[in-house]
N, C-alpha and C positions, 0 to 999 in steps of 0.2 A: 517386437517384444515390448512388454510394458509391465513394470513392477510398481505396485502401489503399496505404500506403507502408511498405516494408520498413525495419527498423531499420538505421541507419548502423553501419558497422563501426569508425568512428573512435573514438578514446579520448574518454571523457566528460571534460568540463571544467566549470568553474564556470558557473552559469547567468547569462547576460547577455542583454540586449536585449529584456526584456519591455516596458518603456516604449517602446522604439523600434518594437516590433512593433505596438502599439496606435496609435502615431502614424502608422505606415505604413498600417494598416488604415483609419483615418479618412480619410486622403487617397485611398486606392485604392478605397474602398468603391463609388463609382458605377460604376467600371469592372468591379469584381468582380461586382456585381449584374447588369450587362449580360451578362457571360460566363455566369453561372449561369443566367440566364433563357434564353439562347440554347443552353444545353447544351454549351458549349465547355469540356469537362472538361480537355482537354490544356492549354489556355491558363490555366485556373484553377490547375492543378498547377504550371505554370511560374512563376506569380506567388506562390502561397502557400508552396510548398515552400521556397524560399530564405529567406523571412521566418521560417518556423518554425525552420529550421536555425540562423538567427542567434540565436534564443533558446537552443537547445542542439542540437547536431548529431545527437544520438541520440533525440530525441523523434520520435514517430510521429503522423501527422495523417491525418484523413480527413473527408470531407463526407458527412453522412447526413441522412435525413429527420428533422426536428426533432420534439420532443415537443409543443411549442406553436407554434413558428415553422415556416416552410416548410422550412428546412434548418438543420442544426447543424454547426458546425465543432468537431471533437473533436481536441484535442491531448493526447496521453497518453504516460505513461512506459512503456506496454506491458509492465507487470509488473516493471519495474526499480525496486526500492525506493530506489535512489540518486537517481532523477529524479522520484519521485512529488511531492515538494514543489514542484519547478519547475513541473510541469504545473498543480498547484492554484493556485500564485501567478499563473501566466499567466491562469487562468480568473477568479481573484479581481479581477484588474486589468481585466477585459473591460468594455466598455460594456454598458448594460442591454440585455437581449434585446428584439427588436421583432418585427414580423410576419414578417420575412424571415429573420433570423438569431438563433440562440442559441449558447451556447458551453459546452463541457463538458471537464473534465480526465480523463474516463474514459468508456468505453463503458457504456451502461446496458442492462439486460435489455429486449429488445423484447417487447411483449405478443403480437406475431404473428410470433415468430421463425421458426417452421416455414414461414411463407409467404415468407421471404426467400430471395433468390438472391445469393450473394456472388461477387465477382470477385476472385480471388487469382492474381496473376501470369498473367492471361490465361485461367485455368481458372474455369468456372462451378461453383459449389457450391450445390445446392439443399438447404436445411437439413431439409426434410421427409424426405430420404433418409438423413440422418445417424443412425447408431445408435451406442450406447455400451455398453461393458462396464463395470459399476460395481462397485467394491469398497469397503466401509466396515468395516474390521476392528473388532471389539468394543473399545470404549474409545478408538478413534481420533477425532481432531478433524477429519479430512479424508476426502474421498471420492477414491479413485484411479480414473482414467478411462482406458479404451482406446477410442479413436475409430475408427470405420470409415465410409467413404463409397464408393460405387461409383467415383467419380472418382479415388479414391486409387490405383487400379490403373494410372493413366497419369501420375501425378505422381512426382517424386523425393522423397526423404525430407524435405528442407528445406521444400519446398512443402506437403507433407502436414502437417507440423508447424505451419507458418504458418496453413494453412487450419483446422486443428483448434482452435488457440488463438483465432483470430478468431471461429469459430463458437461456441465456449464463451462468449466475451465477450458475444455478442449474445443467447445463450440464457439465461445466468445473470446477466450483468452483470460487468464487468471486476473490480470491487472484491470481489464475492462469489466470483469465481474465486480471487482472492488469499487470501480468508478460508478457504474451505471445500474447495477442490480441491487434492489432493496431487499424486501422480505423474500425468503426462499422457503417454500413448504413443499412437502411431498404428499402424494395421494395414491391409495390403492385403487381408486376409481378415476376414470378419465374425466376431466372437467368438461362441461357441456360445450364451451366455446374454445376448446383446445386447438392449437395449431401445431404443425410440425416444428420441431426444434430448429430446423434450418432457417426459419424466419426471424429468430431472435437477433442475429447480427444486424439485419435491416431495420428492425424496430429501434435498436440501440443507436445505430448510425443516424437515424432521423432525430432522435432525442438529442444526441450529442451535437448535431449541426447548429443548434441554437446557442452553443457555448464555445465557439471557436476563438472568439476574441476575448481579451482580458476584460473581466467584469468585476465590479465591487458592489457589495450590498451595504446599505445604510440601515442600522438597527438601533432600536431604543429599548431600554429596560430600566430596571432598578438594581441597586447594589443590595447587599445583605442588610444594610441599615436603612433601606428605603429611599436612598438618594437617587436622583435621576442619572441614568447612564446612557451615553451615546457611543456607538461602535461602528467601525467600518471594517469589513472582512472581504477577502477574495471570495468570488462566487463563480463556480463551485470551489470549495476549499477541501482538498483531499490529500492526505499524506502519501497515498500511492503515487502521486505525481512527482514526489520528491523523496525517493526511497532511501537516500543516504542522509537526509537532513534530520538527524535525531538529536541534535544539540539545540536547546531552547535558550535564546538570548532575549531577555526582557530589558527594555530601556524605559525607565520611569522618569518623566519630566514633570516637576511641579510647575504650576503657573499661578500668577497673582491676580490677573484680570479675569474675573468670572462673574457669571450672572447669578441670580438668586438660587438657581438649581445646582450651582457648582460647575457649570460648563464654561469653557473658555470663550472670551469675547475680546474685541479690540486688539491691542498690541500683543497680548498673549496668543490669540488665535492666529494672528499673522506670523508670529515667531514659530508657532508649532507647524504651520503649513510650510514655512521655509525650511524648517528642520526636516520635515518629511521628504521634501524634494532632495535635500542633500543626503539623507539616509538612503533613498532609492538610488542615487548616483553612486554612493559608496558600495552598496550591495552589488550593483551592476559591474563594478570593477573587481570583485572578489574572484580569485581563482578557485575553482571547485564549487563555488556557488552558495547562495543563501537566498531566502525569500522572506519578504515582509508579508506575514500571513494576515495580521489584523492589528488594529489599535483601538483602545478604549479610553474614553474621557469621563471622569466622574470625580466629584469631591476635590477639585483643585489639582488633579494630576492626570496626565495622559501616559498610558502604558503601551509601548510598541512591542509586538510579539514577532520576533525574527527566528526562523529555523534555518540551521546551517549544517553542512557536513563538517564535523570536527576537524577534518584534515585541511579545511580551508583557512583555519585560524581567523575566522570572521570576527571573533570577539575582540581581537587586538585593535583593528582599525575602528571598530564601533565604540570601544572604550575611549579612544582618542577623539572621535567625533563628538561624543557627548560632553566633552570638556568645554565645547563652544557654547553650551546652554547657560544663559545668564539669569534666567527668570526663576531662581531658586536653586537648590542643590540636587542635581540629577543622580541617578543610580543605575548601574548595570549589574544584572544577575545572570549567571550562566549555569545551566543544569542539563541533565540528560532526560529527554522526553520522547522516546521513539514512537509512542502511540499518539502524540500530540494531545495528551490528556488535558493539559492545562487549558487549551482552547477548544475543548471538545464541544461546547455549546455552539460554536461557529462552524463545525465540520458539516459538510453536506454530501 
């Protein structure tokens, strides 16, 4: 059994109701089990849908065969980075899985994906008939996909897109789609060089094999005022790898020793490098985790961008750490940024 809900068009708001959802689930569980056992999918949808919307109206949910349990309840952000942490916190608050139910914040890759038949808005999509045109330009971190299925000839564009996205999630896994798939388009005509969709995981695995170790990219550019800017960012840098890290902590360190372009030199550069090492050590000791995503130097100051799970209280030790900076007056700012919008130019 598989239920698919289209994303709500309502505006996204703050996540609420996770505790209320699981309280409702515990109370309603016997009735839900009876509905599931009887195959009453419409009644299940009528019960579960409003409870999920109470957590957030733009979450997508479905019931699928479980990995270890009979069935799984999947509540997902459906690719919306602004909601990914909500879905993961919903799953983290779930009761322990049992023989009947397990709970997931994203769709996983099915080992038998090509045997699946998906129901999308009343259309049946047999995945073994899905073919893909794949493009992985040299040096690219992503695979561009053109999806074709015989059923696309009778679907409108929105339904084709929904069907393609859902199919890719089950073939590759929703998180790996976010990591490794770039442009996704659909076609009512099969691409000339199309291959069976079963080959997509192999193509992605080959691409991902070059990025198993930690890597950093060195970048240069200009500020809004035309000053030279130097930046260092994780590569690849993707919020999907840190789904609970929606708190943005910026540490701004001014420096006095700089060249004609405003970049650090001499004692200031040495002090900044030493501070970065101590910052990395402090982040590594945090319970719950945080990550140094990038830092930028320009016009006499370096800004470190750290993302953290708010539950880790990462801002507290980082505020203490910054008091050790003596080359000017440092500043710490804390904000919520689930989509990592502030550093979006560095996302890959």
